[in-house]
C-alpha positions as CSV (number, residue, x, y, z in Angstrom):
1,M,-26.0,40.4,-116.8
2,E,-22.4,41.1,-115.8
3,I,-23.7,43.2,-113.0
4,Q,-25.9,40.4,-111.7
5,L,-23.1,38.0,-112.2
6,N,-20.8,40.1,-110.2
7,R,-23.4,40.4,-107.5
8,H,-23.8,36.6,-107.4
9,K,-20.0,36.2,-107.2
10,D,-19.9,38.6,-104.3
11,S,-22.7,36.8,-102.5
12,L,-21.0,33.5,-103.2
13,E,-17.7,34.7,-101.8
14,K,-19.5,36.1,-98.8
15,A,-21.3,32.7,-98.3
16,Q,-18.0,30.9,-98.6
17,S,-16.3,33.2,-96.1
18,E,-19.2,32.7,-93.8
19,I,-19.0,29.0,-94.2
20,S,-15.3,29.1,-93.5
21,Q,-15.9,31.2,-90.4
22,T,-18.7,28.9,-89.3
23,R,-16.4,25.9,-89.7
24,T,-13.7,27.7,-87.8
25,K,-16.2,28.5,-85.1
26,E,-17.4,24.9,-85.1
27,M,-13.8,23.7,-84.8
28,H,-13.2,26.1,-81.9
29,A,-16.5,24.9,-80.3
30,Q,-15.5,21.3,-80.7
31,E,-12.2,22.0,-79.2
32,A,-13.9,23.8,-76.3
33,L,-16.3,20.9,-76.0
34,K,-13.4,18.5,-75.8
35,K,-11.7,20.6,-73.2
36,A,-15.0,20.8,-71.2
37,Q,-15.5,17.1,-71.4
38,K,-11.9,16.5,-70.3
39,T,-12.4,18.9,-67.5
40,I,-15.7,17.1,-66.6
41,R,-13.9,13.8,-66.6
42,E,-11.1,15.2,-64.4
43,L,-13.7,16.7,-62.0
44,R,-15.6,13.4,-61.8
45,E,-12.4,11.6,-61.0
46,E,-11.5,14.2,-58.4
47,L,-15.1,13.9,-57.0
48,H,-14.7,10.1,-56.9
49,L,-11.4,10.5,-55.1
50,V,-12.9,12.9,-52.7
51,A,-15.8,10.6,-52.0
52,N,-13.3,7.7,-51.4
53,K,-11.2,9.9,-49.1
54,E,-14.4,10.9,-47.3
55,Q,-15.4,7.3,-46.8
56,E,-11.9,6.4,-45.6
57,S,-12.1,9.4,-43.2
58,L,-15.4,8.2,-41.9
59,T,-14.1,4.7,-41.4
60,K,-11.0,6.0,-39.6
61,R,-13.1,8.3,-37.5
62,K,-15.2,5.3,-36.4
63,D,-12.1,3.3,-35.7
64,L,-10.6,6.2,-33.7
65,E,-13.9,6.6,-31.7
66,K,-13.9,2.9,-30.9
67,R,-10.2,3.0,-29.9
68,L,-11.0,6.1,-27.7
69,E,-13.8,4.2,-26.0
70,C,-11.5,1.3,-25.4
71,V,-8.7,3.6,-24.1
72,E,-11.2,5.4,-21.8
73,A,-12.4,2.0,-20.4
74,E,-8.9,0.8,-19.9
75,A,-8.0,4.1,-18.2
76,A,-11.0,3.8,-15.9
77,S,-10.1,0.2,-15.0
78,A,-6.5,1.3,-14.4
79,R,-7.6,4.1,-12.1
80,A,-9.8,1.7,-10.2
81,D,-6.9,-0.8,-9.9
82,L,-4.6,2.0,-8.8
83,R,-7.1,3.1,-6.1
84,L,-7.5,-0.5,-5.0
85,A,-3.7,-0.9,-4.9
86,L,-3.2,2.3,-2.9
87,Q,-6.0,1.2,-0.5
88,R,-4.3,-2.2,-0.1
89,I,-0.9,-0.5,0.5
90,A,-2.5,1.8,3.1
91,D,-4.1,-1.2,4.8
92,L,-0.9,-3.2,4.7
93,Q,1.1,-0.3,6.2
94,Q,-1.5,0.1,8.9
95,A,-1.4,-3.7,9.6
96,M,2.4,-3.5,9.7
97,E,2.3,-0.6,12.1
98,E,-0.2,-2.5,14.3
99,G,2.0,-5.6,14.1
100,D,5.1,-3.6,15.1
101,S,3.1,-2.1,18.0
102,Y,1.8,-5.6,19.0
103,H,5.4,-7.0,18.8
104,S,6.7,-4.1,20.9
105,D,4.0,-4.7,23.5
106,S,4.7,-8.5,23.3
107,E,8.4,-7.8,23.8
108,N,7.7,-5.5,26.8
109,S,5.4,-8.2,28.3
110,D,7.9,-10.9,27.5
111,S,10.7,-8.9,29.2
112,S,8.3,-8.4,32.2
113,I,7.6,-12.1,32.3
114,D,11.3,-12.9,32.0
115,S,12.1,-10.6,34.9
116,V,9.4,-12.2,37.0
117,S,10.5,-15.7,35.9
118,E,14.0,-14.8,36.8
119,V,12.9,-13.9,40.3
120,N,10.8,-17.1,40.4
121,Y,13.8,-19.1,39.2
122,H,16.2,-17.6,41.8
123,S,13.8,-17.4,44.7
124,P,13.1,-21.2,45.2
125,T,16.7,-22.0,45.9
126,K,17.0,-19.2,48.4
127,I,13.6,-20.2,50.0
128,S,14.6,-23.9,50.2
129,S,17.9,-23.1,51.8
130,L,16.2,-20.8,54.2
131,R,13.6,-23.4,54.9
132,A,16.3,-25.9,55.6
133,R,17.8,-23.6,58.1
134,S,14.4,-23.0,59.5
135,G,13.8,-26.7,59.9
136,E,17.1,-27.1,61.7
137,T,16.1,-24.3,64.1
138,N,12.7,-25.8,64.5
139,G,14.3,-29.2,65.4
140,T,16.0,-27.6,68.4
141,G,13.3,-25.1,69.3
142,T,9.7,-25.2,70.1
143,N,6.6,-25.9,67.8
144,G,5.5,-22.3,67.6
145,S,8.3,-21.2,65.2
146,S,7.7,-19.1,62.1
147,T,10.0,-18.2,59.2
148,T,10.2,-14.8,57.5
149,L,11.9,-14.6,54.1
150,C,12.9,-11.1,52.9
151,I,14.1,-10.8,49.3
152,R,15.7,-7.5,48.3
153,E,16.6,-6.8,44.7
154,E,19.1,-4.0,44.7
155,K,17.8,-2.3,41.6
156,E,16.1,1.0,41.5
157,N,12.3,1.0,41.8
158,T,12.2,-2.8,42.5
159,P,9.8,-4.0,45.2
160,R,10.9,-6.0,48.2
161,I,9.2,-9.3,48.5
162,T,8.6,-10.7,52.0
163,L,7.4,-14.3,52.6
164,T,6.3,-15.4,56.1
165,T,5.6,-19.1,56.8
166,S,4.3,-20.5,60.1
167,S,4.7,-23.9,61.6
168,S,1.3,-24.9,60.3
169,G,2.5,-24.5,56.7
170,S,0.6,-21.3,55.8
171,V,2.5,-18.8,53.7
172,T,1.9,-15.0,53.6
173,S,3.6,-12.7,51.2
174,S,4.0,-8.9,51.1
175,R,5.7,-6.4,48.9
176,S,7.2,-3.0,49.7
177,P,9.3,-0.6,47.7
178,T,13.1,-0.7,48.2
179,K,15.9,1.9,47.8
180,E,18.8,1.6,45.4
181,R,21.5,-0.8,46.7
182,S,24.9,-1.9,45.4
183,E,24.2,-5.7,45.5
184,S,21.4,-8.3,45.9
185,R,20.8,-9.7,49.3
186,A,18.4,-12.3,50.8
187,S,17.9,-12.5,54.6
188,S,16.0,-14.9,56.7
189,R,14.8,-14.3,60.1
190,I,13.6,-17.3,62.2
191,T,11.6,-16.7,65.3
192,N,11.1,-19.8,67.5
193,G,8.2,-19.1,69.9
194,D,9.4,-18.2,73.4
195,D,12.8,-20.2,73.5
196,S,15.1,-19.0,70.8
197,N,15.3,-16.4,68.0
198,G,17.5,-16.9,64.9
199,E,18.3,-14.6,62.1
200,S,20.5,-15.4,59.0
201,S,21.3,-13.4,56.0
202,Y,22.6,-14.5,52.6
203,A,24.3,-12.4,49.9
């Protein structure tokens, strides 16, 4: 009996020790489970944060793509405006150059007209005075008189203008080149038919 009792005591002690070990293992398992659950929660939170960040990144990417499209469109428009502005500047410069050339030609033509007008302004007085002298000579001479007016401008490469009027009132003019002289001179030569010949010169 004692032997059986001792055996039962030994088996009981073993069972108790196994129970205590099992409880210890269960406690460790529970602690590990808690840690795993905590880790899972943390991972879920991190996953949620990553998903949110990814969504934000996608939204920002779409916004940046839209901004890039807008910037590209604005850049294309700016390049077109720049090309148009450069073309307008080139056209304006060409027009200004043509205008300067036209004004230069106009000034040259105006100077030519002014020189011709100056001759026209100065010539009638000389011609009228010479015609007056011609009339006086014609009054004393015969009817076949003619008047020759020679205008010499004493500038280099200036033509000599010769006007010839007959008693009938017809006027003929001729031009011939003249040499360089020191002063301007107008001379009138009056030829009166067969009776008298007169010649007068005016400075």
